[in-house]
C-alpha positions in Angstrom: -17.5 15.4 -28.3 -16.1 12.0 -27.3 -14.6 12.6 -23.4 -12.9 10.5 -21.5 -14.7 8.3 -19.0 -12.4 5.9 -17.7 -9.2 4.3 -17.4 -8.0 0.6 -17.1 -4.4 -0.1 -15.7 -3.3 -3.8 -16.2 -0.7 -5.1 -14.4 0.5 -8.7 -13.4 -0.2 -8.6 -9.2 -2.9 -7.3 -8.4 -2.1 -6.7 -4.4 0.8 -4.9 -5.4 -0.6 -2.6 -7.9 -3.9 -1.7 -5.4 -1.1 -1.3 -2.3 0.5 1.0 -4.9 -2.0 3.5 -6.2 -3.5 3.2 -2.5 -1.0 3.7 -0.6 0.4 6.9 -2.8 -2.3 8.4 -4.0 -5.6 7.1 -1.5 -7.1 5.8 -4.1 -9.7 3.0 -3.6 -10.8 -0.6 -5.2 -14.1 -2.2 -5.6 -13.5 -5.4 -7.1 -15.9 -6.8 -10.1 -14.3 -9.6 -11.0 -17.4 -10.8 -11.0 -18.8 -8.2 -14.0 -15.3 -9.2 -16.1 -14.8 -12.9 -15.5 -10.8 -11.6 -14.6 -10.1 -9.8 -11.6 -10.5 -6.7 -12.1 -11.0 -3.9 -9.3 -12.8 -0.7 -10.0 -11.1 2.3 -9.4 -12.6 5.8 -7.4 -10.0 8.0 -7.4 -11.7 10.8 -5.6 -15.4 12.9 -4.7 -17.5 13.5 -6.9 -17.5 16.9 -7.0 -14.3 17.7 -8.2 -12.8 16.5 -12.2 -11.7 13.4 -13.1 -12.5 9.9 -14.0 -12.1 6.8 -12.4 -11.4 3.4 -13.2 -10.0 -0.1 -12.5 -6.6 -2.7 -12.5 -7.0 -5.2 -14.5 -5.4 -8.6 -14.9 -2.2 -8.0 -17.7 -3.9 -10.5 -21.2 0.1 -10.2 -22.4 3.9 -9.0 -21.7 4.3 -5.8 -19.8 6.0 -3.0 -21.3 9.9 -3.6 -21.8 11.7 -0.6 -20.0 12.5 2.2 -22.4 10.2 0.8 -24.7 7.7 3.8 -26.4 4.9 4.1 -25.1 1.9 2.5 -27.0 -1.2 3.5 -25.7 -2.3 6.6 -23.4 -0.2 8.0 -20.2 -2.7 9.2 -17.6 -1.6 11.9 -15.3 -2.8 12.5 -11.9 -2.8 15.6 -10.2 -1.5 16.8 -7.2 -1.9 19.4 -3.9 2.5 18.7 -3.7 4.8 17.5 -6.1 7.6 16.5 -4.5 6.1 15.0 -1.3 4.3 13.2 -4.2 7.4 11.9 -5.8 8.7 10.6 -2.4 5.3 8.8 -1.4 5.9 6.9 -5.3 9.4 6.1 -4.7 9.0 5.0 -1.6 6.9 2.2 -3.0 8.5 1.8 -5.4 8.2 3.2 -8.3 10.6 4.9 -10.8 11.2 8.5 -12.0 10.7 7.7 -16.2 11.3 11.3 -16.4 12.5 13.6 -14.1 10.5 17.4 -13.0 10.2 20.2 -14.5 8.6 23.3 -15.2 5.4 23.9 -17.9 6.9 27.5 -17.4 3.6 29.8 -16.0 1.2 26.2 -15.6 2.3 23.7 -14.0 5.1 21.6 -12.3 4.7 18.2 -14.9 7.0 14.4 -14.7 6.3 11.1 -15.7 6.8 8.0 -13.6 6.7 4.3 -13.8 4.9 2.0 -11.0 5.3 -1.6 -9.6 3.9 -3.1 -12.7 6.6 -1.3 -16.1 3.1 1.3 -16.5 4.2 5.0 -17.0 1.7 7.9 -15.2 2.5 11.5 -14.9 2.0 13.6 -12.0 0.5 17.6 -12.0 1.2 20.4 -9.9 -0.8 23.3 -10.8 2.0 26.2 -10.1 2.0 29.6 -12.9 4.9 30.0 -10.6 6.5 27.7 -12.5 9.7 28.0 -14.6 
């Protein structure tokens, strides 16, 4: 069985992207540019005792996605403890709503956003009372 073990977020402005993800989700970054041969920062998303994966921010090598185009790749969803507080941080740090908060009845709250680089991502708060 193949399991996702790493993600890469393509960015135009590395400092802006690090600030966004660091401020919103408290991610930590490690400079792996020497290994990659171009700007590439490893992303530590949380403690190893919790489920999840780590990844990287890498310099975009083509045009950014156009607004409202169909998704062409994977959308990562980030687990949060408080949906509304997380959305507020996203918006305060330059993110935009792509698909507003909605209920996955009996399971969770879900929604999608654009980061400062134009990439789409989701947030997910488990809540068995969601309707």
